[in-house]
C-alpha beads as a LAMMPS data file, in Angstrom:
LAMMPS data file: protein, C-alpha beads

240 atoms
239 bonds

1 atom types
1 bond types

-500.0 500.0 xlo xhi
-500.0 500.0 ylo yhi
-500.0 500.0 zlo zhi

Masses

1 110.0

Atoms # bond

1 1 1 -374.316 -450.904 122.486
2 1 1 -375.990 -453.239 119.724
3 1 1 -379.109 -452.923 121.712
4 1 1 -381.320 -454.790 118.854
5 1 1 -379.728 -457.767 120.460
6 1 1 -381.661 -456.640 124.193
7 1 1 -384.910 -456.149 122.127
8 1 1 -384.511 -459.794 120.863
9 1 1 -383.773 -461.320 123.804
10 1 1 -386.909 -459.324 125.395
11 1 1 -389.278 -460.667 122.329
12 1 1 -388.393 -464.244 122.278
13 1 1 -389.034 -463.946 126.541
14 1 1 -392.867 -462.504 125.771
15 1 1 -393.422 -465.041 123.327
16 1 1 -391.797 -467.902 124.911
17 1 1 -393.489 -466.716 128.147
18 1 1 -397.264 -465.709 127.079
19 1 1 -397.775 -466.580 123.492
20 1 1 -396.040 -469.966 124.444
21 1 1 -396.589 -471.093 127.310
22 1 1 -400.741 -472.769 127.031
23 1 1 -402.886 -473.516 129.389
24 1 1 -401.748 -477.148 129.868
25 1 1 -397.792 -475.943 129.968
26 1 1 -398.499 -474.067 132.764
27 1 1 -400.943 -476.764 134.510
28 1 1 -398.064 -479.617 134.154
29 1 1 -395.624 -477.605 135.555
30 1 1 -397.136 -477.079 138.699
31 1 1 -397.614 -480.814 139.155
32 1 1 -395.561 -483.109 141.788
33 1 1 -392.085 -485.216 141.232
34 1 1 -390.114 -485.707 138.189
35 1 1 -393.358 -484.691 135.726
36 1 1 -393.734 -481.510 136.838
37 1 1 -389.912 -481.241 136.336
38 1 1 -390.623 -482.355 132.703
39 1 1 -393.106 -479.958 132.024
40 1 1 -390.736 -477.099 133.347
41 1 1 -387.909 -478.834 131.566
42 1 1 -389.877 -478.490 127.941
43 1 1 -390.764 -474.557 129.010
44 1 1 -387.244 -474.066 129.465
45 1 1 -386.358 -475.375 126.293
46 1 1 -388.594 -472.919 124.263
47 1 1 -387.425 -470.135 125.869
48 1 1 -383.543 -471.019 124.663
49 1 1 -384.985 -471.744 121.074
50 1 1 -386.225 -468.826 121.214
51 1 1 -383.853 -466.509 122.461
52 1 1 -381.202 -468.824 119.990
53 1 1 -383.409 -468.412 117.021
54 1 1 -384.084 -464.547 117.068
55 1 1 -380.641 -463.808 118.136
56 1 1 -378.960 -465.663 114.734
57 1 1 -375.997 -466.292 116.585
58 1 1 -375.589 -469.585 115.740
59 1 1 -372.323 -470.264 117.424
60 1 1 -373.682 -468.205 120.671
61 1 1 -374.453 -471.309 122.113
62 1 1 -373.832 -469.763 125.708
63 1 1 -376.936 -468.248 124.921
64 1 1 -379.854 -470.487 125.070
65 1 1 -377.597 -472.391 127.827
66 1 1 -377.870 -469.668 130.270
67 1 1 -381.641 -468.977 129.611
68 1 1 -382.456 -473.011 129.530
69 1 1 -380.375 -473.471 132.748
70 1 1 -381.303 -470.078 134.761
71 1 1 -385.488 -470.212 133.612
72 1 1 -385.469 -473.436 134.913
73 1 1 -383.780 -472.619 138.365
74 1 1 -385.984 -469.886 138.834
75 1 1 -389.533 -471.346 137.655
76 1 1 -388.826 -474.389 139.827
77 1 1 -388.345 -471.760 142.879
78 1 1 -391.352 -470.370 141.682
79 1 1 -393.310 -472.892 141.612
80 1 1 -392.086 -475.011 145.021
81 1 1 -391.907 -471.586 146.745
82 1 1 -394.410 -469.269 146.436
83 1 1 -397.852 -469.047 145.373
84 1 1 -399.674 -468.027 142.639
85 1 1 -400.087 -464.371 143.058
86 1 1 -399.317 -460.833 141.845
87 1 1 -396.313 -460.331 143.685
88 1 1 -394.980 -463.713 142.437
89 1 1 -395.445 -463.044 139.250
90 1 1 -393.431 -459.851 139.149
91 1 1 -390.402 -461.017 141.290
92 1 1 -390.194 -464.260 138.647
93 1 1 -390.484 -461.975 135.652
94 1 1 -388.042 -459.699 137.121
95 1 1 -385.896 -462.510 137.807
96 1 1 -385.675 -463.299 133.819
97 1 1 -385.260 -459.683 132.712
98 1 1 -382.578 -459.630 134.928
99 1 1 -380.926 -462.740 133.175
100 1 1 -381.723 -460.706 129.917
101 1 1 -379.711 -457.973 130.893
102 1 1 -377.162 -459.605 131.958
103 1 1 -376.266 -462.198 129.140
104 1 1 -376.884 -458.687 126.788
105 1 1 -374.777 -456.809 129.233
106 1 1 -371.711 -459.770 129.165
107 1 1 -371.644 -460.444 126.043
108 1 1 -372.724 -457.372 123.302
109 1 1 -372.869 -454.438 125.453
110 1 1 -370.473 -451.646 125.657
111 1 1 -369.391 -451.834 129.315
112 1 1 -367.681 -448.487 128.992
113 1 1 -370.667 -446.344 127.172
114 1 1 -373.617 -448.269 129.658
115 1 1 -371.074 -446.954 132.637
116 1 1 -371.225 -443.431 131.258
117 1 1 -374.775 -443.635 131.353
118 1 1 -375.621 -445.016 134.857
119 1 1 -372.958 -442.122 135.719
120 1 1 -374.453 -439.235 134.003
121 1 1 -378.514 -440.690 135.042
122 1 1 -376.974 -440.582 138.866
123 1 1 -375.773 -436.840 138.240
124 1 1 -378.929 -435.549 136.381
125 1 1 -380.879 -433.081 138.115
126 1 1 -383.791 -434.504 135.767
127 1 1 -383.992 -437.760 136.940
128 1 1 -384.040 -437.501 140.523
129 1 1 -386.587 -434.761 140.441
130 1 1 -389.067 -436.684 138.623
131 1 1 -387.799 -439.806 140.322
132 1 1 -389.388 -437.615 143.922
133 1 1 -392.311 -436.785 141.725
134 1 1 -393.070 -440.480 142.078
135 1 1 -392.609 -441.525 144.773
136 1 1 -394.513 -438.731 146.493
137 1 1 -398.192 -439.471 144.478
138 1 1 -397.562 -443.120 146.043
139 1 1 -397.690 -443.799 149.774
140 1 1 -397.252 -439.757 150.828
141 1 1 -399.761 -438.470 148.879
142 1 1 -402.154 -441.235 150.199
143 1 1 -401.518 -440.703 153.686
144 1 1 -401.979 -436.596 153.152
145 1 1 -405.131 -437.555 151.253
146 1 1 -406.395 -440.114 154.209
147 1 1 -405.764 -437.356 157.001
148 1 1 -408.201 -434.479 154.539
149 1 1 -410.820 -436.620 153.896
150 1 1 -410.759 -438.732 157.545
151 1 1 -413.416 -436.037 159.000
152 1 1 -415.664 -436.874 156.331
153 1 1 -415.771 -440.334 156.404
154 1 1 -419.336 -441.971 155.916
155 1 1 -420.754 -443.276 159.337
156 1 1 -422.074 -446.922 156.945
157 1 1 -418.687 -448.329 156.532
158 1 1 -417.605 -448.026 152.722
159 1 1 -414.770 -450.224 153.481
160 1 1 -417.466 -453.200 153.166
161 1 1 -418.958 -451.939 150.255
162 1 1 -415.860 -452.553 148.111
163 1 1 -412.742 -454.552 147.575
164 1 1 -410.227 -454.437 150.442
165 1 1 -407.868 -451.875 149.250
166 1 1 -409.204 -451.316 145.817
167 1 1 -409.357 -447.517 146.610
168 1 1 -405.748 -447.089 147.540
169 1 1 -404.431 -448.972 143.975
170 1 1 -407.551 -446.250 142.177
171 1 1 -405.484 -443.677 143.310
172 1 1 -401.948 -445.207 143.220
173 1 1 -402.588 -445.713 139.137
174 1 1 -404.451 -442.513 138.782
175 1 1 -401.708 -440.374 140.329
176 1 1 -398.872 -441.922 138.534
177 1 1 -400.997 -441.238 135.234
178 1 1 -401.681 -437.989 135.951
179 1 1 -398.052 -437.185 136.764
180 1 1 -396.998 -439.075 133.293
181 1 1 -399.241 -437.209 131.379
182 1 1 -398.235 -433.583 132.553
183 1 1 -394.423 -434.727 132.451
184 1 1 -394.750 -435.538 128.681
185 1 1 -396.872 -432.704 127.973
186 1 1 -400.287 -434.357 127.367
187 1 1 -402.446 -432.527 130.394
188 1 1 -405.467 -432.872 128.267
189 1 1 -405.425 -436.637 128.421
190 1 1 -405.971 -435.928 132.458
191 1 1 -410.082 -434.697 131.249
192 1 1 -410.399 -437.882 129.636
193 1 1 -409.205 -439.772 133.035
194 1 1 -411.547 -437.987 135.468
195 1 1 -414.155 -438.547 132.824
196 1 1 -413.470 -441.971 132.871
197 1 1 -413.266 -442.704 136.668
198 1 1 -416.494 -440.198 137.578
199 1 1 -418.839 -442.941 134.716
200 1 1 -417.438 -446.089 136.526
201 1 1 -417.661 -444.609 139.801
202 1 1 -420.279 -442.067 140.464
203 1 1 -422.413 -443.754 137.916
204 1 1 -424.449 -445.497 140.898
205 1 1 -424.103 -443.055 143.298
206 1 1 -426.735 -441.018 142.088
207 1 1 -429.553 -441.366 144.640
208 1 1 -430.169 -439.070 147.223
209 1 1 -429.899 -441.705 150.660
210 1 1 -426.218 -441.943 149.126
211 1 1 -425.541 -438.608 148.932
212 1 1 -423.045 -438.292 151.509
213 1 1 -420.692 -441.023 150.090
214 1 1 -420.979 -439.335 146.666
215 1 1 -419.419 -436.284 148.016
216 1 1 -417.017 -438.233 150.117
217 1 1 -415.476 -439.755 146.716
218 1 1 -415.926 -436.816 144.717
219 1 1 -413.880 -434.819 147.244
220 1 1 -410.636 -437.870 147.495
221 1 1 -410.966 -437.982 144.012
222 1 1 -410.415 -434.422 143.181
223 1 1 -408.091 -433.997 146.156
224 1 1 -405.969 -436.574 144.439
225 1 1 -406.440 -435.318 141.185
226 1 1 -405.289 -432.157 142.701
227 1 1 -402.047 -433.454 144.333
228 1 1 -401.280 -434.538 141.449
229 1 1 -401.746 -431.473 139.314
230 1 1 -399.646 -429.616 141.585
231 1 1 -396.619 -432.274 141.510
232 1 1 -396.449 -432.636 137.542
233 1 1 -396.490 -428.825 137.307
234 1 1 -393.884 -428.235 140.267
235 1 1 -391.681 -430.811 138.092
236 1 1 -392.324 -429.269 134.986
237 1 1 -391.443 -426.013 136.778
238 1 1 -387.955 -427.394 137.524
239 1 1 -386.930 -429.854 134.691
240 1 1 -387.664 -427.597 131.858

Bonds

1 1 1 2
2 1 2 3
3 1 3 4
4 1 4 5
5 1 5 6
6 1 6 7
7 1 7 8
8 1 8 9
9 1 9 10
10 1 10 11
11 1 11 12
12 1 12 13
13 1 13 14
14 1 14 15
15 1 15 16
16 1 16 17
17 1 17 18
18 1 18 19
19 1 19 20
20 1 20 21
21 1 21 22
22 1 22 23
23 1 23 24
24 1 24 25
25 1 25 26
26 1 26 27
27 1 27 28
28 1 28 29
29 1 29 30
30 1 30 31
31 1 31 32
32 1 32 33
33 1 33 34
34 1 34 35
35 1 35 36
36 1 36 37
37 1 37 38
38 1 38 39
39 1 39 40
40 1 40 41
41 1 41 42
42 1 42 43
43 1 43 44
44 1 44 45
45 1 45 46
46 1 46 47
47 1 47 48
48 1 48 49
49 1 49 50
50 1 50 51
51 1 51 52
52 1 52 53
53 1 53 54
54 1 54 55
55 1 55 56
56 1 56 57
57 1 57 58
58 1 58 59
59 1 59 60
60 1 60 61
61 1 61 62
62 1 62 63
63 1 63 64
64 1 64 65
65 1 65 66
66 1 66 67
67 1 67 68
68 1 68 69
69 1 69 70
70 1 70 71
71 1 71 72
72 1 72 73
73 1 73 74
74 1 74 75
75 1 75 76
76 1 76 77
77 1 77 78
78 1 78 79
79 1 79 80
80 1 80 81
81 1 81 82
82 1 82 83
83 1 83 84
84 1 84 85
85 1 85 86
86 1 86 87
87 1 87 88
88 1 88 89
89 1 89 90
90 1 90 91
91 1 91 92
92 1 92 93
93 1 93 94
94 1 94 95
95 1 95 96
96 1 96 97
97 1 97 98
98 1 98 99
99 1 99 100
100 1 100 101
101 1 101 102
102 1 102 103
103 1 103 104
104 1 104 105
105 1 105 106
106 1 106 107
107 1 107 108
108 1 108 109
109 1 109 110
110 1 110 111
111 1 111 112
112 1 112 113
113 1 113 114
114 1 114 115
115 1 115 116
116 1 116 117
117 1 117 118
118 1 118 119
119 1 119 120
120 1 120 121
121 1 121 122
122 1 122 123
123 1 123 124
124 1 124 125
125 1 125 126
126 1 126 127
127 1 127 128
128 1 128 129
129 1 129 130
130 1 130 131
131 1 131 132
132 1 132 133
133 1 133 134
134 1 134 135
135 1 135 136
136 1 136 137
137 1 137 138
138 1 138 139
139 1 139 140
140 1 140 141
141 1 141 142
142 1 142 143
143 1 143 144
144 1 144 145
145 1 145 146
146 1 146 147
147 1 147 148
148 1 148 149
149 1 149 150
150 1 150 151
151 1 151 152
152 1 152 153
153 1 153 154
154 1 154 155
155 1 155 156
156 1 156 157
157 1 157 158
158 1 158 159
159 1 159 160
160 1 160 161
161 1 161 162
162 1 162 163
163 1 163 164
164 1 164 165
165 1 165 166
166 1 166 167
167 1 167 168
168 1 168 169
169 1 169 170
170 1 170 171
171 1 171 172
172 1 172 173
173 1 173 174
174 1 174 175
175 1 175 176
176 1 176 177
177 1 177 178
178 1 178 179
179 1 179 180
180 1 180 181
181 1 181 182
182 1 182 183
183 1 183 184
184 1 184 185
185 1 185 186
186 1 186 187
187 1 187 188
188 1 188 189
189 1 189 190
190 1 190 191
191 1 191 192
192 1 192 193
193 1 193 194
194 1 194 195
195 1 195 196
196 1 196 197
197 1 197 198
198 1 198 199
199 1 199 200
200 1 200 201
201 1 201 202
202 1 202 203
203 1 203 204
204 1 204 205
205 1 205 206
206 1 206 207
207 1 207 208
208 1 208 209
209 1 209 210
210 1 210 211
211 1 211 212
212 1 212 213
213 1 213 214
214 1 214 215
215 1 215 216
216 1 216 217
217 1 217 218
218 1 218 219
219 1 219 220
220 1 220 221
221 1 221 222
222 1 222 223
223 1 223 224
224 1 224 225
225 1 225 226
226 1 226 227
227 1 227 228
228 1 228 229
229 1 229 230
230 1 230 231
231 1 231 232
232 1 232 233
233 1 233 234
234 1 234 235
235 1 235 236
236 1 236 237
237 1 237 238
238 1 238 239
239 1 239 240
């Protein structure tokens, strides 16, 4: 399927969007009127040039043309309608990568092979089993852990002591990592993850007056790890 072309297009995107997008360019893109548009065009031209040079198809002008046009439209839309945030960044990157995939798929990919691969994936029990596993370690596990430890929540208000929703996202990330470690046969990495979390999160909870908070955090952590491990072991028993 000429995967090398896709890889080169992705590399060109990373180079142009991160390594060659300097601070002055980022700031200029957010200026009003024609001045901001000029910086948008410069940035899009850098993307088009990188794609053209890395792909090396000197007669394939459709690639830099599509990259330039779509990148300009996507970035103008992001700057005008979306504030700077993680969600806006992710949407922006997904849109750019979708364009790259579309260009590669249209010009270079073997569509028949791609459709066959997609059909096989859609009918693969392994794929659906792993997908269910990753879904379970996110919101369902979070709700279950919340209900489990609710009765032990300290009365002095832990939310006021930390960042809003930080604990939830820490739980999401740690369970995804644990599940990935188990599925890929790297179970020993779970121990390093638990040790690292213990150092950072429990290091300042060693005073006698904070024993309730320490036990509460430890209870939530062990519950989170246990659920992710059990789901990982269950998945491995199904797919192997």
